C-alpha positions in Angstrom: 110.5 -158.7 139.4 112.0 -156.4 142.0 109.8 -155.5 144.9 110.4 -152.8 147.4 108.5 -152.5 150.7 108.7 -149.4 152.7 107.8 -149.2 156.4 108.2 -146.9 159.4 106.0 -144.0 158.4 103.5 -142.4 160.7 102.3 -139.3 162.5 104.8 -137.5 164.7 105.1 -134.0 166.3 107.6 -131.4 165.2 111.1 -132.1 166.5 110.6 -135.8 166.8 112.2 -138.6 164.8 111.2 -141.5 162.5 113.2 -144.2 160.8 112.0 -145.5 157.5 113.0 -148.9 156.1 112.9 -150.2 152.6 113.3 -154.0 152.1 114.2 -155.2 148.7 113.3 -158.6 147.2 116.7 -158.9 145.6 120.3 -158.6 146.7 121.3 -154.9 146.9 125.1 -155.6 147.2 125.9 -154.5 143.6 122.9 -152.2 143.1 124.2 -148.9 141.6 122.1 -146.7 143.9 119.2 -146.7 146.2 117.3 -143.6 147.2 114.5 -142.1 149.2 112.2 -139.6 147.5 109.2 -137.8 148.7 106.1 -136.2 147.3 104.0 -133.7 149.2 100.4 -132.8 148.1 100.5 -130.6 145.0 104.3 -130.9 144.6 106.6 -132.9 142.4 108.4 -135.9 143.7 111.9 -134.9 144.9 115.0 -136.7 145.9 115.6 -136.7 149.6 118.7 -138.9 149.9 120.7 -141.4 147.9 123.4 -143.9 148.5 125.7 -145.6 146.0 127.1 -149.1 146.0 130.3 -147.7 147.4 128.5 -146.1 150.3 128.8 -142.5 149.2 125.7 -140.5 149.9 124.0 -137.3 148.8 121.2 -135.3 150.4 118.7 -132.6 149.5 119.8 -129.3 151.0 116.5 -129.2 153.1 117.4 -132.4 155.0 121.2 -132.1 155.3 122.2 -132.5 158.9 118.9 -134.0 159.9 118.4 -137.1 157.8 120.8 -140.0 157.4 120.6 -142.7 154.7 122.2 -146.1 155.2 122.2 -149.5 153.5 122.4 -152.9 155.1 123.5 -155.2 152.3 123.2 -158.3 154.4 119.5 -157.6 154.9 118.8 -156.0 151.5 117.5 -153.0 153.3 118.0 -149.3 153.0 117.0 -147.0 155.9 116.4 -143.3 156.4 116.8 -141.9 159.8 114.9 -138.6 160.1 115.5 -136.3 163.0 114.2 -132.9 163.9 111.2 -133.4 161.7 109.2 -130.3 160.7 105.8 -130.0 159.1 107.6 -129.3 155.8 108.8 -132.9 155.9 105.2 -134.2 155.6 104.9 -136.3 152.4 104.7 -139.7 151.0 108.2 -141.2 151.1 109.2 -143.6 148.3 112.1 -146.0 148.0 113.8 -146.4 144.7 116.3 -149.0 143.5 118.4 -148.3 140.4 120.3 -151.5 139.4 122.8 -149.9 137.0 123.9 -146.3 136.3 121.6 -145.6 133.4 118.9 -148.2 133.9 115.3 -147.5 134.8 114.6 -147.8 138.5 112.0 -149.6 140.6 109.7 -147.9 143.1 108.1 -149.0 146.3 104.5 -148.2 147.2 105.3 -145.4 149.5 104.8 -144.7 153.2 103.1 -141.6 154.6 105.0 -139.3 157.0 103.0 -136.6 158.7 104.5 -134.1 161.0 101.9 -132.1 162.9 101.3 -130.8 166.4 
């Protein structure tokens, strides 16, 4: 059973930064993709950033230039560095692991990020 544990969420002011971490209970070296999603109240869950096993990344347009996803295969961890946060970034952030290209994925429990003055 794959377990994902997110951490690093919290309350920050606009313009500040946070770094989220997602620790996996399995090796992520050959995992097809890992991603960060978020869900704000009353909205659908959306992809924020993803990283493939080859290191290539993709981002939602709303976070390009502000967020950076990275993976540390040695620590089975994926991180999301979030800079220049705005109130629109407020959401529960979820980590997702997809082992193979067309396989179902696994979700973490989520971590709350609140951006407010």
